[in-house]
N, C-alpha and C positions, 0 to 999 in steps of 0.2 A: 350833409348833402347827398351822400350815398343812400341813406334811408329814405329821403324824399324821392329820389329817383326810383328806388325799389317800389315805393307806394304807388308812384305814378304808373310804373309798369304793371303792377298788380291790378290797378284800377282799369287799365286798358284791357288786360287779359280777361277780367271779370266781365267788362262790357262786351267784349267780343264773344265770350261764351254765352252770355244772355241773349245777344242778338242772334247767334247761331241756333240756340235752343228754342227761341220764341215760336217759330213756325211749327216744328214737330210737337211742341207742348200744346199749342193752340189746336192742332188736329186731334191730339189725344183727348183733350178736355171736351172738345166739341163732339167727338165720337161717343164719349161716356154720357154726355148730356142727352144727346138724341137717343141713345140706347135706353136711358132711364125713361124718357118720354114715350119711346116706341121701340120695344125690344126687337122688332123686325129689322131695325136699322143695321145691326151688326151681323146679319146673315150673309152668307156667301152670295146668294142670288141678288140681294140688294146692292152689294158692293160691285158685282158685275154690272148691274143696272147703272150705277154711278159711272163706271168706266165708259159705258156707251154714251151717257149723257154728256160727258166732258170730252169725248173723242175729237169732235170738230174744234172745240176751243183749244185743246192741246196742240192740234195740228197747226193752228195759227200761232199760238203762243211761243213755240220753239223757235221758228225763224224770226219772229218779232223780237224775242229776247236777245238774239244775236245782233240784230239790227240796233237795238237800244244799247247794247254793250259798246257799239261803235259811236254812240252819242247821237243817233238819228232816230226818228219816229215815223210811223205810218198810221195816220188816223182814218184811212180809207178802207180798212180791212172788212168792216161790216158791210159796206156797199159792194165790195168785191164779192162777198159771199152771195148777196142778193143778185147781182148781175150774173154771176156764174150759174146760179140756179135757173134764172130765166133763159140764158143762152142754152143751157142743157135742155130745158123743157121744149124749147123751140126747135132744137137740132135733132132730137131723137127720131122723129118721123122720117127725116131725110138722110141722116148720117149713120143711124144705128148706134149701138152702145159704144163700141170702140172709137168710132169716128167722133162721136159727141165728146167723149172723155178727152180725146186728143185736142179737139178744138177748144174746149173750156180751159184746159190747162195751158194751152198756148196763149189764149186771151189773158189769163191771169199773169203769166210770165211777161207778156208784152207790156201790159199796163204797169207791172212792177218795175220793169226795166225803164219805162218812160219816166216814172216817178224818180227812179234812181238817176237818170240822166239830168233831169231838172234840178235835183238836189245836189248830186255829186259833181256833175260837170259844169252846170251853169250857176252853181252855188246859190240857188234859191232857197228860201226858208222851207224846211221840211213840214212845218205845221201848216203854212199857207198852201203849199203844193198839195199835200194830202187831204186837207179840208176841201180844197177845190175838187180833187178827185172823188172824194166822198159824195159831194153834191152832184157832180156830173154823172157818176155811175148810177146813183140812185134814180136820177131823172131818166137816164137812158134805159134802165131796167123797166121803169114804169111806162116809158114810151113804147118799148118793144112789146110789152104785155101788160095792158091796163088791168086785166083781170088775172086771177090766180090760175096757174097751170097745174095740172094733176093728171093722174093716170099714166105713169111712166112704165116702161117695160118691166115685166116681172123679174127678168134676169138681172136688171139693174137694182131694183128695190130689194132684192135678196141680200145685197150688200148691207142694207140698213138693218135687217133683222136676222140674217143667217149667221151660222156659226161654223168655225173650222177647228177641229179637235176640241170641241166643247167650249171654245172661247169665241165671243162675238167677232165678226169680221172687222167691225169698226174699231174694236179694241186692238186687234192685230195691226191695223193701219196706224193707230195712235202710237203704239209701242215702236213700230218701225220708224216713224218720224222722229220720235225721241232718240232712238238709237242712232239714227243718221245725224241728228244734231250733235250728239255727244261725240261721234266720230269726227265730225267737222271741227269741233272745238278742241279736241285733244290730239288729232292725228294729221291735220292739214294746216297749211299756212294761212288759209282763210280765217280760221278761228283766231290765230295769234294776231293777224293783221286787224281784225275787227276790234280786239281789245286795245291794240296800239293806237288805232284811230280814235277810240274813245278817250284814251288817256291824254293824247296830244296829237291832233291831226297834223300840225305842221312838222313836229318832230318825226312822226311816222313817215311823212313824205321825204324828209331829209335822209332817213336811213334806208330808203329804197322801196317803201311800201307804195304800191300803185293805188293810191287813195281813191281816185275817181272810179276806177274799174271795180274796186272792192265794194264801194258804196252801191254802185249799180247792181252788182251781183247780189248783194244783201237785200236790196229792194225787190229784185227779181224773185228771190227765194220767198219773200213775204207774199208777193202776188201769187206765186205758185201754190204756197201753202193755203192761202185764202181761197183760191179756186178749188183746190182739193177739198177743203172744209165745206165749201158750198155743195159740191157733189155728195159728200157724206151726209150733209144735212137733208137734202131733198130725197136721198135714198131712204133715209130713216122716216121722214114724214110723208113721203110720196106726194108732195106738192111743192110749188114754188110761187108763193105770194110775193109779187114784185114790191109791194109797198111795205112789207113787214119783215121779209126774210133777211136776217143778218142785222136788223136794227139793234143797236146797243152792244153789239159784239166787241167793238173797239174798247168800250169801257171795261168790259169783263177781262179782255186781254191785258189791258194796262194794269188793272187791279191785280191779276194773277202774277204778272211779271214783277211789279213792285213788291208784292208780298214775298216773291221769291228772292228778293235781295238785289235785283238789278237796279242801280241808281239811274234816275232820269238823265243824269249827265254822262252816263256810260263809263267805260274804263274797267269794269269788272262784273262778275256775276257767275252764277252756277245754274246750268240747265236742270240739274236734279232738283234744286230748290224751287225753280220755276214750276217744275212738274208738281211739286208739293203744293205750291200756291194754287195751281189749277185744281188739284184734288180737293183742297180746302173749299174752294168755291163750289165744286160739285157736291161735296158733303153738305154744305150749307143749304144749297138749293133743294137737295133730296130730303134733308131733315125737315125743312120747313113744309115741304109738301106732305110728308108723313104726319106732321103735326096739324095739318089742315090750316096752316097760316095763309091768310089772304094774300093775293098777288101783290097788292099795293104795299103791304107790310114787308113782304120779301124784297121789293125794290128798295124800300127805305133802308133795310138792313144791309143790302148789298152796297148802297151808297155810303153807309157808315164804314163799311169795310174798306172801300176805296179811299176815304179820308184817312182811315187808320194806316193804310198802306203808304199813302203820301207822307204821313207823319213819321213813319218808320224810315222812309227814304231820307227825310231831312235829318233825323237823328244819326243815321249811318254816315251821311255826308259830313256832318259836323264832327263826328268822332274820327272820321278819316282825316 
């Protein structure tokens, strides 16, 4: 009987080790493959380029991951990026750079808090609420600006291409968001409360966690992160096409977060692993471009990665 128990424990330990090592191993294998196909892939300049490409995605994925750890989801992040870009483009002439940034972040926070109120306080389905918000915000963005906006102030677009101490400003913003997320999860009650809600919302309430307020704050953080990502994106591309800006971002975020080991049911997760998941998607996109792979093929490969991430989520859930 003891030997059987030992074998069971060993099996669990091996499974846990393989699950933990899968993502770093995938990154290493992918890096070597792309380096073999295009030696420029492993150069410092190219990796800095990847960090710029994933900066907006990381900025959304960090608060999104914390929200998912609480067992909630926000499918409207892509449309929030689009709406933020349009609001910014329309606001620059009248409000200037600082005023525009404040307004855009306030809009993102307000919409996030509204989603949180509907989900956390009124107990509405997070999928239905945020799908509705996705459609509503995309329609609003196209109504506000049927055509693409461009020609933003030079001091603003500098954020998209400028550097500080040799590192792109967008990369600094991304790292700051990641550091803030890690601080929240390790040093504040909000992080512990998010995990508790994901494990058992009723039990969390009974031990004194303010579930409704926590859910609202988490949705507010996602809205704020999405608005910031929208500003980062338009600063980089110097345009805000209302019909396409942010389209598909929610799928990339979900893929990265699931790859990072956060289960769709919530209750656990690691932001560092989520960051690795975002980096893997960035490497994949960058490597396919270097190999001159057609956009359609890239979309199919990304879709396969999403299915793989969902499969890993199922395996982790069963093992748990």
